[in-house]
C-alpha positions in Angstrom: 145.8 109.1 94.5 144.1 105.8 93.4 140.7 105.3 93.3 139.3 101.5 93.6 136.9 100.8 90.6 133.3 100.7 91.3 131.4 97.3 90.7 131.5 96.4 87.1 134.9 98.0 86.2 133.4 101.5 86.0 135.0 104.5 87.6 132.8 105.8 90.5 131.8 109.5 90.2 130.6 111.3 93.1 128.0 113.9 93.2 127.2 117.2 94.7 125.0 115.6 97.4 127.9 113.1 98.4 130.3 115.9 98.7 128.0 118.2 100.4 127.6 115.6 103.1 131.3 114.5 103.4 132.3 118.3 103.6 130.0 118.5 106.3 131.3 115.4 108.6 135.3 116.5 107.8 134.7 119.9 109.0 132.6 118.9 112.0 135.2 116.0 113.0 137.7 118.6 112.7 140.0 116.5 109.8 139.3 120.0 107.8 138.8 123.7 108.7 136.6 124.7 105.8 135.0 123.3 103.0 133.5 125.4 100.5 131.8 124.8 97.2 132.4 127.3 94.5 129.8 128.4 91.8 132.0 126.4 88.9 131.9 123.7 90.7 135.1 123.7 92.4 135.7 123.2 96.3 138.1 125.0 98.9 139.3 123.3 101.2 141.4 124.2 104.3 143.4 121.8 106.7 143.7 124.3 109.7 142.9 127.9 110.2 146.6 128.9 109.1 147.3 126.5 106.4 146.7 127.7 102.3 143.4 127.5 100.8 143.4 124.4 98.3 141.6 124.1 95.3 139.8 120.8 94.6 138.8 120.0 91.1 135.2 119.0 91.9 133.1 116.4 94.2 135.0 113.6 93.3 138.6 115.3 94.7 136.8 116.1 97.9 135.3 112.6 98.5 139.1 111.6 97.7 140.2 113.8 100.4 137.2 111.8 102.7 138.9 108.7 101.5 142.4 109.6 102.3 141.4 110.7 105.8 139.7 107.1 106.0 142.6 105.3 105.5 144.7 107.2 107.8 142.4 106.8 110.6 142.6 103.0 109.6 146.6 102.8 109.4 146.3 104.7 113.0 144.2 102.4 114.4 145.6 99.7 113.3 149.0 100.4 115.0 147.7 100.9 118.2 146.0 97.5 118.4 
């Protein structure tokens, strides 16, 4: 998964607040079944109730999942139009 650089060429690092916000949105809209932070800073995510739990390395990884979901939604909408 590639990540677009932030302005000024520095890589963008997501913070905890951004990850929490995206986790809530992804679960509320049904893109993830569950997203739970761990005390170690990792995130446990599950795509649907029967799916295995994935361990994400941190907030940036969760935000990358949100970006992947957005890209997928955009591709689907582009095909429909």
